[in-house]
C-alpha positions in Angstrom: 8.6 -1.6 171.2 10.4 1.7 171.7 7.4 3.9 172.6 9.4 7.1 172.1 10.1 6.3 168.5 6.9 4.4 167.7 4.0 5.8 165.5 0.5 4.9 165.1 1.3 3.3 161.8 3.1 0.5 163.5 -0.2 -0.6 164.9 -2.3 -3.1 162.8 -4.9 -1.5 160.8 -7.6 -3.4 162.6 -6.5 -2.0 165.8 -6.5 1.6 164.6 -10.1 1.1 163.3 -11.1 -0.2 166.7 -9.8 3.0 168.3 -11.5 5.1 165.6 -14.9 3.4 166.3 -15.0 5.2 169.7 -14.4 8.6 168.1 -17.2 10.9 167.0 -17.8 11.9 163.4 -16.0 15.2 164.0 -13.0 13.5 165.6 -12.7 11.0 162.7 -13.0 13.9 160.2 -10.0 15.7 161.8 -7.9 12.5 162.0 -8.7 12.0 158.2 -7.1 15.4 157.4 -3.8 14.5 159.0 -2.2 12.5 156.4 -3.0 10.4 153.3 -2.6 7.1 155.0 -5.1 7.7 157.6 -7.4 9.4 155.1 -7.3 6.2 153.0 -7.8 3.9 156.0 -10.8 6.0 157.1 -12.4 6.2 153.7 -12.0 2.5 153.2 -13.7 1.8 156.5 -16.4 4.4 156.6 -19.2 2.0 157.1 -17.8 1.0 160.5 -17.2 4.5 161.8 -19.5 7.2 163.1 -21.3 9.7 160.8 -23.2 12.7 161.5 -27.0 12.1 162.1 -29.2 15.0 160.9 -32.9 14.9 161.2 -33.8 17.4 158.3 -31.9 19.6 155.9 -33.7 22.4 154.1 -31.6 23.4 151.0 -32.5 26.5 148.9 -30.4 28.8 146.8 -30.2 31.5 149.5 -30.0 29.5 152.7 -29.4 26.1 154.3 -30.9 25.0 157.5 -30.2 21.7 159.3 -32.3 20.3 162.1 -30.0 18.0 164.4 -33.3 16.8 165.8 -37.0 17.9 165.4 -36.6 21.1 167.4 -33.0 22.1 167.1 -32.2 24.2 163.9 -28.8 25.4 162.7 -28.9 28.1 160.0 -26.0 27.7 157.6 -25.0 30.8 155.4 -25.1 29.8 151.7 -22.0 31.6 150.6 -21.2 29.2 147.8 -21.7 25.6 146.9 -18.0 25.1 147.9 -18.7 26.5 151.2 -21.6 24.4 152.1 -20.1 21.2 150.7 -18.4 20.4 154.1 -21.9 20.1 155.7 -22.9 17.4 153.3 -20.0 15.0 154.0 -20.5 11.8 155.9 -24.0 12.7 157.2 -27.2 10.6 157.5 -30.2 12.6 156.9 -33.8 11.5 157.5 -35.3 14.2 155.3 -33.6 16.3 152.6 -35.8 19.1 151.4 -34.6 20.9 148.3 -36.5 24.0 146.9 -36.1 24.4 143.2 -33.7 21.5 142.6 -31.8 22.3 139.3 -29.0 20.4 137.6 -26.2 22.2 139.4 -27.5 21.4 142.9 -28.5 17.9 141.8 -24.9 17.2 140.7 -23.4 18.7 143.9 -25.6 16.4 145.9 -24.9 13.3 143.9 -21.1 13.9 144.1 -21.3 14.2 147.8 -23.4 11.0 147.9 -20.9 9.3 145.8 -17.7 10.5 147.2 -18.5 11.7 150.7 -21.2 9.3 152.0 -24.1 11.7 151.9 -27.1 9.5 152.7 -30.8 10.4 153.2 -33.9 8.4 153.6 -36.4 10.8 152.0 -36.1 13.4 149.2 -38.5 16.2 149.4 -38.8 18.3 146.3 -40.5 21.5 147.3 -42.3 24.0 145.0 -40.6 23.1 141.7 -37.6 21.6 140.2 -35.8 21.8 136.8 -33.3 18.9 137.2 -34.1 16.0 134.8 -35.6 12.8 136.0 -32.5 11.0 134.9 -30.3 13.3 137.2 -32.7 12.8 140.1 -32.6 9.1 139.7 -28.8 9.2 139.8 -29.1 11.2 143.1 -31.6 8.7 144.6 -29.4 5.7 143.8 -26.1 7.4 145.1 -27.8 8.5 148.5 -29.6 5.1 148.7 -32.8 7.1 149.1 -36.1 5.0 149.0 -38.8 7.8 149.4 -39.4 10.7 147.1 -42.0 13.5 147.8 -43.1 15.8 145.2 -44.6 18.4 147.4 -46.5 21.3 145.7 -44.3 20.4 142.7 -45.4 19.0 139.4 -43.5 15.8 138.9 -44.3 15.4 135.1 -43.7 11.8 135.5 -44.6 9.4 132.7 -44.8 5.7 132.6 -41.5 5.4 130.7 -39.8 7.2 133.6 -40.2 4.0 135.8 -37.6 2.3 133.5 -35.0 4.4 135.4 -33.6 2.4 138.1 -33.8 5.2 140.6 -37.6 5.5 140.4 -38.1 1.8 139.9 -36.5 0.9 143.3 -38.4 3.4 145.4 -40.3 2.1 148.4 -42.6 5.1 148.7 -43.9 7.7 146.2 -45.8 10.8 147.4 -47.5 13.5 145.3 -49.2 16.7 146.4 -51.5 18.8 144.3 -49.9 17.3 141.2 -52.0 17.6 138.1 -49.1 16.9 135.7 -49.7 13.2 136.1 -52.5 11.9 133.9 -54.7 8.7 133.6 -52.0 6.8 131.7 -49.7 7.2 134.6 -52.2 6.0 137.0 -53.1 3.1 134.8 -49.5 1.9 134.7 -47.9 2.9 138.1 -48.9 -0.3 139.9 -47.3 -2.4 137.3 -44.1 -0.3 136.6 -42.8 0.4 139.9 -41.9 -1.6 143.1 -43.3 1.0 145.7 -45.5 -0.4 148.3 -46.4 3.0 149.7 -48.2 5.9 148.1 -49.7 9.3 148.9 -51.6 11.1 146.4 -52.8 14.3 148.1 -55.1 16.7 146.2 -54.2 15.0 142.8 -57.4 15.9 140.9 -56.6 13.8 137.7 -56.6 10.5 139.5 -59.3 8.2 138.0 -61.8 6.3 140.1 -60.9 3.1 138.5 -57.3 3.5 140.0 -58.8 2.9 143.5 -60.6 -0.1 142.4 -57.7 -1.6 140.4 -55.5 -1.1 143.5 -58.0 -3.1 145.6 -58.4 -5.8 143.0 -54.7 -6.4 142.5 -54.0 -6.5 146.2 -56.8 -9.0 146.7 -55.6 -11.5 144.2 -52.0 -11.0 145.3 -50.6 -9.7 142.1 -49.5 -6.4 143.8 -48.0 -5.9 147.3 -49.0 -2.8 149.1 -48.5 -1.5 152.6 -50.2 1.7 152.9 -51.9 4.2 150.4 -53.6 7.5 151.0 -55.7 9.3 148.3 -57.4 12.6 148.4 -59.0 14.2 145.4 -61.5 16.9 144.7 -63.8 14.5 142.9 -67.1 12.9 143.8 -66.2 9.1 143.5 -68.8 6.5 143.8 -68.2 4.0 146.7 -70.6 1.5 145.2 -68.7 1.4 141.9 -65.3 1.0 143.7 -66.2 -1.9 145.9 -68.9 -3.6 143.8 -68.3 -7.3 143.7 -65.2 -7.2 145.8 -64.7 -9.5 148.9 -64.9 -6.6 151.4 -66.6 -6.5 154.8 -68.2 -3.3 156.1 -67.4 -2.4 159.7 -69.1 0.9 159.9 -70.2 3.9 157.7 -66.6 4.7 156.7 -64.6 1.6 157.5 -64.1 -1.7 155.6 -61.7 -4.6 156.0 -60.6 -7.3 153.4 -58.2 -10.2 153.3 -56.2 -11.2 150.3 -55.0 -14.6 149.1 -51.9 -14.2 151.1 -53.8 -13.8 154.3 -52.8 -10.2 154.6 -55.4 -8.0 156.2 -56.3 -4.5 155.1 -58.2 -1.8 156.8 -59.9 0.8 154.5 -61.2 4.2 155.5 -63.2 6.0 152.8 -65.1 9.2 153.2 -66.6 11.6 150.6 -68.9 14.5 150.1 -70.1 16.3 146.9 -66.7 17.8 146.4 -64.0 15.6 148.0 -63.0 12.0 148.3 -60.7 10.4 150.8 -59.4 6.7 151.1 -56.7 5.3 153.4 -55.6 1.8 152.8 -53.5 0.2 155.5 -52.2 -3.4 155.4 -51.4 -5.4 158.6 -49.4 -3.1 160.8 -48.5 -0.5 158.4 -49.8 3.0 158.8 -50.2 6.1 156.6 -48.5 8.4 159.1 -45.4 6.2 158.9 -44.7 7.0 155.3 -43.4 10.5 155.7 -41.3 12.0 158.5 -42.9 15.2 160.1 -41.1 18.3 158.8 -40.0 20.9 161.4 -41.4 24.3 160.9 -39.6 27.6 161.5 -40.5 31.1 160.5 
């Protein structure tokens, strides 16, 4: 081969990809910009190449902040949707927080997930949102997200919403101070979605029978669960919840039980006149593993 006149395109595509595997995300991105041929080759082999790993992105209308790890925060000026778009290309994010998610932001994120390999494990909707449930589900599917957290936001979810593929395929559902979901929702959620992990924090419309139904369905093997935490400002009755169930008392606040599949659950329940708490953990699963910790910055 005449090295002086040869180009990279004379190499087999497989060899070029092997070289690019040793490049960082930023280096691959620069190579991608050089010509259409390399752009096409890189885009067709993205799953083999490096991407940017981000712990947490906090997105709002006036600012964007990205944590490369739990303690390192990069503020990004929000000059326009177009300006910040480059920060949402070829990135894997553990937690994406969106404050007041609307249709425009949702469409922007979905497009980056579909075209530019934006991926996130958990979507945290903070404060409020106006995007439709259908749009949110498209985003969840495009970004391959398996956990949604409605934090201080009313989800307004109805049983019919779990016919949407994005919600149906979630592994974890978390709600905080959400009084928009009613008893009909709680009566149907165990049957209508595939999630195995739930957090209901300060959800005061949750009925006592939901806790018992959860235990009953898990015991007979009709519903798989891994970890559930419920807190509510209601005075639930322990006796009514566990009456007649095959459950063993360990101490004043701890019980264990085993279902027909030989899975073992540890249950922690506490209450006073104003508050009820239950944690349900199966085998080696733990409540604290459901959500990543969120970095805090003033």
